[in-house]
C-alpha positions, 0 to 999 in steps of 0.5 A: 676226655678224649678218646684218641689212645694217644692223647690218653698216653700223653695225659698219663705220662704228664701225670706221672711227671706232675706225681712222681715228686710227690711219691720221692718226697714222701720216702724217708731219706734212706729209702728214696727210689727217685732223687728229686730235689731243688730245680728237678721238682719244678722241671718235672711239674712244670712239663708234666703239667704241659703234657696233661694239658696237651693230652687233655685238649689233643694239642700234639704240639704241647705234648712235644714240647713237654717231651723236649723239655724233658729231653733237654733235662735228661741230656743236662742231668747225664752231663752234669751228673757226678760234678760239682755244678748240677743244677737239676741236683739229681743223680742216674735215677733222676736220669732214668725217670726224665729219660723215660717221659722224654722218649714216651712223650715225644713218641706219642707226640710224633705218632700218627693221630689217625687210625686206619679205616676199618672195612666192614663187610657189606651186608648185601653181599652174597659171599658168606663165610660157610662152616666146612665139614670136619672131613673136607677141612681134613682133605684140605689140610692133607693136600697143603701139607702132602700129609694124609691120615686117612685109611690106607 
């Protein structure tokens, strides 16, 4: 399992793509949250599997391929929605699911895989943080803000 958070995000988004048709098919026809049938079912599962493999093996190009595939399917669904030719046989909910997966996978695939270096204090350093007494801290705040809350 990978420890990179971007790879874990790709793995999770791919799993959503694979599992979402199962959730959509398990509900009754009156309670469909997302309309998934015919070609959209195949597209979701295949591209989701690509994203899962890309996330598990830390292959960003494979994650980008899955994200781009979802983006193409999203545009196709948008253009064909409400027409007699609807290759994915979906509606607005299918468009929303495809768009979310496309944007998520493209962002994860294009993000930097390196983390910024964290600096640690040198244990041999003579610089130490020493807590200040409350009176000193109050006087410092008074000088910074121009407000003095003392006796007079």
